[in-house]
N, C-alpha and C positions, 0 to 999 in steps of 0.2 A: 766755554764751561772753566776753562782754569781763570779767565777773567774774572765770572759771574761768584766763584768758590772765592778768592783773593781778594777781589774788595766789593760786592756784595750786589753790581751792578747786575739790571736784565740784560738778557741773551734769549736772543729770536735768531733758529735755524732752517731753511730750507733743503728740501730737495726734489727730486722727481721721483724718489725711490720708498718707496713705503714703507719696505724693512731699515732701509736706512737708517729713517724717521722713527719710527717703534726703535730700534737700538737706541736712539740721543735720547730719545724721550725715557725709553728702562734707565739707560746708565747717570741721566740728571736725576730720577729720581732713588735711585742708590744714596748717590751722595749728598743727597739731601737738596736740590738744589733747583728740584721740579715746580719751587713755588716762583722763581724766577728766569727762569729757561726752557725755553720752549719751541718744540721744535713742529713742522707743519709739510706735510707735501704738496710744492707748489712747484709748476714750470714757470720759470723766472723769463723764458725765452717766447712769452707770452706778449700779445699789443701791450706797448708801454703804458696809455691810458687804461686800462684794465687792472693791471695792476697796483696802478698810483690812486685812481680811483674807488675802485672796488669794494664793496663790502663787504662782500663774500662770493669766495673763487672756491670751489669748492671744499667750504666750510672753513674756510681762513680768513681775516680783516687783513684783508692786503697793506687796503693803504695803514692801516693803525702799525703793521707791522714796517714798510719802507718808510714811513712819513716819521718815526720815530727813532730812527736810526741816526745813531750819531756816528759809529766807527759802522764799519763793512768789511769781512775777513771773504778773504775766497782761496780759493785751491781746486784752480776750475781748470779745463783744458783748454788749451788755446783758442778752439773752435767755438766753442761757448762763451770763452772771456771776451774775445768779439765780438761774437753778438748781444751781450748783453752793454759795450759800451754807453749806446744811447742811455736806457737807464741810470750808468753811472753817472752820467755826464747830468742829467737832470737833477740828483740827488746832492750833487757836487755843487750845484751852481744856484746860488739861491737867490741871485737877481731873475732868475725864471721859474723862481717857484720852488725851489729848491726847499728843503728841512734843515737844513743845517747839516749834513752829515761831513764830517769834519777832516774823518779821514775811510782812504781805502785800502787795507792793506793786502798784496797778495803773495803766496807762496810758492814758489817754483818757477809756477808757468805767471810771466808780467806782461803789461800794458805797456807794450813802446810808442814813439812819438812816430807819427808819420803824417802823411796831407790831411786824416784824417779825423786825427789824433794831436790832443795838444795835454800835456798830463804838468801838473807842480810837484815834486817829486821832492817829499820833508826828509827822509833818510832811508838807509838799506841797513842790515842785518843780514851781512855775506855768511856768516855763520849759521844760521837756520835758513836761506834763502828768501827774506824777506824784502817786500820794499811798502814805504810808505809815500802815497801820495795824497796830496790835500786836495789837489781837484783835477777831473778832467774833463777838456773839453772836446766834443765830436762836432766834425766837424761835419760828417756827410750827411746821409740824405735824412730829413728833418720831421719824415714821414710817421714817423711810432713804432712802426712795420720792426720786427723782431726777428732773424728766422737763423736760425741753425741745423746742421748735419744730427745724425744716429748719434755721433759720439759726443759734438757738442749740449746732448739733450742728459748728458748723464751727471753724476757730481759734482752738484749744486753747492 
């Protein structure tokens, strides 16, 4: 919401907790940002193709949320972060039909390179615990299935 207030850009947020979403929409309304900031109850650990193609998942046009994003900001536990790497990879890879996400910004918990993941890092803000990635290349299974434990299904 800070970016939307400062620049006038739009913002969309998702979380599996209806209470968190209700609070976020309430704060956006109080700040006069409800026209450009929308928050939705959504489980991003669902099947990749469902999230990217669906017109309506729980009343949310998921294809619009993910296809219109240019920056994705994540503050999620490592379990969830690892489980959504295939989604982030698809969104940052324009050669594979991605939508042109220019950056994935993580706070506190970060994507690390491994045998399954290659990243292109654009910058760090150590003071605030931020990393900015311009590309995430997932080299793991390509079947689109995303799994996450109970811990990974919170705080999206």
